[in-house]
DRENPAPA-988958 format. One record per atom (N, C-alpha, C, O, CB): x, y negated, z negated. Coordinates in steps of 0.001 Angstrom, whole numbers, padded with zeros to 6 digits, always signed. Atoms other than C-alpha are relative to their C-alpha. Glycine has a CB too. Example, Ala and Ser with C-alpha at 12.3 -4.5 7.8 and 13.67 -1.06 7.14 Angstrom:
# residues 2
+000890+001190+000000+012300+004500-007800+000900-001200+000000+001936-001181-000665-000992-000027-001246-000820+001190+000060+013670+001060-007140-000770-001090-000730-000261-002198-000899+000414-000462+001415
END
This chain:
# residues 86
-001626+000340+000206-012764-013777+009724+000326+001707-000524-000364+002263-001378+000437-001572-001516-000176-001319+000489-011306-010213+009279+001043+000206-001309+001809-000736-001510+000483+000802+001211-000536+000274+001280-009661-009413+006013+001615+000744+000294+001878+001809+000853-001077+000739-001376-001810-000162-000511-005201-009675+006116-000093+001850-000456-000700+002462-001335+001671-001362-001424-000341-001272+000435-003911-006096+006459+000664+000174-001465+000479+001303-001920+000877+000507+001002-000457-000498+000898-002125-006216+003338-001229-000347-001337-001072+000122-002465+001494-000529-000051+001309-000317+000657-005442-006823+001588-000777+001757+000157-000913+002601-000728-001025-001188+000739+000453-001102-000010-007065-003896+003228+001067+001413-000338+000536+002499-000571-000610-000055+001246-001449-000717+000308-003396-001872+002584-000402-000033-001274-000854+001096-001469+001579-000724+000374+000131-000251+001026-004071-002492-001044-001451+000748-000372-001494+001854-000912+000317-001100-000537+001494-001004+000304-008015-001397-001403-000169+001298+000303-001080+002018-000105-001165-000425+000695+000414-001701-000654-007232+002062+000665+000726+000422-000933+000344+001443-001505+000459+000686+001697-000915-000838+001228-004238+002628-001968-000801+000261-000713-001127+001440-000852+001114-000618-000841+000241+000303+001548-005986+001411-005058-001202+001269+000425-001289+002036-000534-000556-002002-000719+000969-001317-000306-008978+004369-003312+000702+001270+000056+000087+002144-000555-000746-000096+001399-000109-000921+000241-006825+007044-002839+000716+000572-001056+000748+001785-001261+000162+000247+000782-000403-000309+001090-004862+006693-005976-001031+000645-001191-000833+001624-001911+000590-001108-000311+001668-000371+000444-008512+006970-007562+000008+001127-000316+000190+001586-001444-001174-000089+001017+000503-000550-000089-009330+009543-006192+000411+001777-000089-000270+002803-000117-000387-000644+000752-000831-000837-000011-006047+011748-006304+000783+000243-001318+001683-000561-001559+000694-000301+000982-000264+000335+001418-005255+012796-010046+001751+000205+000025+002477-000125-000912-000961+001151-001193-001457-000358-000246-001607+013930-008581+000542-001569+000264+001571-001959-000288+000256+001198+001441-000388+001127-000144-001256+010592-007514-000489-001072-000284-000851-001833+000613+000208-000083+000799+001110+000792+000532-002980+008419-009599+000926-001537-000526+000559-002712-000517-000897+001007-001439-001255+001579+000028+000239+005807-010493+001037-000078+000736+001647+000738+001426+000831-000299-001311-001273+000536-000997+002705+003831-009052+000963+001090-000329+001212+001846+000610+000734-001697-000365-001132-000491-000158+005256+005598-010097-000176+001847+000363+000838+002461+000695+000804-000465-001374-000163-001329-001037+004101+009397-008789-000113-000204+001327+000385+000539+002172-000997+001058-000197+000306+000164-001714+002857+007758-005451+001480-000332-000131+002050+000631+000381-001318-001369+000843-001296+000688-000320+006444+005967-005637+001232+001201+000391+002005+001304+001343+000451-000974-001430-000968-000944-000297+008395+008982-006239-000369+001344+001096+000403+002085+001704+000379+000491-001386+000274-000906-001780+006381+011197-003396+000369-000205+001018+000882+000637+001756-001104+000079+000623-000611+000719-001027+007082+008503-000961+000936-000436+000250+001150-001145+001234-000314-000643+000210-000922+000433-000115+010056+008099-001797+000599-001510-000262+001769-001889-000310+000033+000391+000867-000455+001379+000562+009918+004513-002767+000283-000422-000784+000251+000448-001654-000386-000670-000012+000436+000357+001228+010314+002211-005471-001348-000205-000505-002212-000528+000309+000522-000927-000197+001222+000143+000626+007353+002043-008169-000244-001709+000373-001378-002041+000718+000091+000488-001754+000360+001161-000369+007673-001719-007496-000426-000536+001424-001127-001529+001614+000875-000577-000385+000371-000097-001452+007488-001225-003520-002053+000065-000219-002874-000750+000202+000968+001806+000843+001556-000521+000322+003695+000355-004679-000439-000884-000624-001537-001255-000211-000291+001257-000781+000750+001201+000284+003094-002545-006894-000616-001156+000626-001715-001711+000630+000535-000433-000573+000413+000916-001574+003675-004817-003952-000917+000316+000546-001555-000713+000767+000841+000019+001165+001310-000460-001024+001031-003353-002066-001121+000054-000365-002118-000226+000300-000009+001180+000519+001238+000185+000242-001255-002933-004325-000312-001346-000588-001385-001290-001189-000408+001004-000755+000099+001242+000502-001037-006873-005464+000913-000783+000538+001934-001228+000012+000067-000045-001281-000717+000408-001054-000078-008317-002104-000503-001843-000846+000362-002676-000576-000653+000721+001944+000313+001671+000601-001654-012204-004116+001134-000247-000611+001767-001223-000207-001300-000305-001162-001256+000360+000610+001310-011981-006491+001434+000544+000608+002369+000964-000073-000128+000457-001374-001626+000002-000300+004343-011513-004563+000461-001284+000071-000155-002257+000506+000451+000679+001349-000493+001121-000428+006720-013874-004633+000964-000367+000671+002081+000143+000587+000105-000486-000644-000987+000399-001076+008239-015944-001834+001295-000088-000445+001859-000593-001415-000299-001248+000601-001902+000337+000419+011889-015480-001323+000850-000961+000285+000285-002047+000159+000912+000850+000507-000255+001135-000575+014267-017695-000085-000106-001080+001015+000256-002252+000913+000510+000126+000009+000293+000422-001080+013288-018566+003040-001763-000429-000288-002391-001149+000490+000446+001151+001130+001294+000341+000223+009838-018932+001689-000999+000779+000436-001997+000059+000425-000209-001072+000423+000031-000854-000575+008575-016427+003008-000967+000943-000785-000289+001090-001802+001212+000314+000287+000078-001192+001159+006426-013572+000859-000249+000397+001040-000725+000107+002138-000901+000247-001374-000081-001235-001213+007117-010444+001960-000569+000757+000148-001605+000345-000373+000783+000703+000164+001289-001123-000633+004956-007214+003239+000865+000970-000367+002040+000692-000607-000603+000070+001853-000900-001255-000116+006227-003695+002900-000215+000112+001438-001208-000108+002133-000415+001421-000928-000480-000654-001455+007776-002496+006086-000639+001129+000447-000637+002099-000310+001405+000429+000026+000651-000723-001162+006008-000569+008625+000672+001837-000863-000151+002691-001193+000875-000710+002106-000778-000729-000078+008846+002188+007669-000522+000568-001698-000497+001798-001741+001472-000641+000484+000519+000369+001050+007465+001894+003897-001230+000748-000018-001428+001900-000403-000092-001362-000095+001523-000495-000136+003732+002084+004612-000033+001640+000500-000874+002425+000061-000862-001047+001251+000294-001270+000012+004584+005427+006213+000204+001088-000490+000043+002259-000149+000078+000218+000595-000770-001201+001201+006001+007095+003525-001209+000447-000986-001664+001510-001407+001468-000847-001194+001012-000477+001011+003461+006401+001362-001079+000008+000652-001950-000538-000025-000178-000753-001221+001094-000556-000773+000769+007438+004124+000393+001525-000427-000245+002102-001308-000008-000414+001770-000881-001272-000069+002969+010757+004344-000321+000486-001575-000714+001635-001773+001861-000336+000403+000331-000243+001501+002439+010887+000566-001180+000644-000230-001330+001778-000684-000082-001198-000771+001600-000766-000475-001494+011202+001285-000193+000743+000402-001209+001403+000181-000778-000288+000659+000431-000951-000990-000992+013251+003702-000924-000759+001260-001773-000117+001878-000882+001167-000821+000570+000891-000945-002259+010454+006133+000885-000721+000672+001977-001147+000295-000852-000826-000526-000750+000902-000803-001544+008643+009350+000739-001387-000877+000628-001516-002096-001084-000492+001147+000180+001515+000425-000395+004984+008745-001113-000541+000489-001493-001552-000101+001065-000894+000420+001314+000890-000672-003414+003895+010744-000858+000282-000897-001707-000606-000826-000638+000365+001527+000735-000092+000372-005407+005330+008291+000078-000951-001337-000978-001449-001726-000182+001157+000109-000616+001199+001525-003784+002973+004880-000763-001010+000883-001856-001353+000431+002276-000496-000448+000105+001088-000078-004161+000177+007369-001272-000406+000361-001655-001576+000351+000839-000363+000631+001908+000590-000354-008353+000670+008577-001022-000265-000792-001728+000545-001394-000859+000900+000687+001108+000134+001046-010558-001104+006754-001226+000636+000423-001604+000964+001548-000321-001439-000316+001613-000717-000242-013944+000356+006274-000695-000707+000379-000576-001932+000354-000799+000532-001022+001372+000635-001073-016955-000307+008193-000846-000220-000803-001195+000574-001676-000757+000930+001181+000820+000072+000898-019327-002346+006778-001455+000645+000034-002160+000917+001006-000016-001166-000160+001307-000978-000064-022325-000558+005472-001444-000931-000361-002547-000383-000367+000211+001387-001301
END
């Protein structure tokens, strides 16, 4: 069974934040990406998102993921690619 893309995004974003002292907080990533800190929090904690009025759990938009990837100098696919099993 494959890992949900939201979990892959969370793991990759967490790893990148640990590797980059200049982008090691949600506030710093949000500012560099031009998105709200809450968006970064939602990306890092997909299981804690609250369902909206429609009952659906929100996910980050592709535009938001693109901005976050850009803050790290990456392409979108690099944030959404699961690490290979070793």
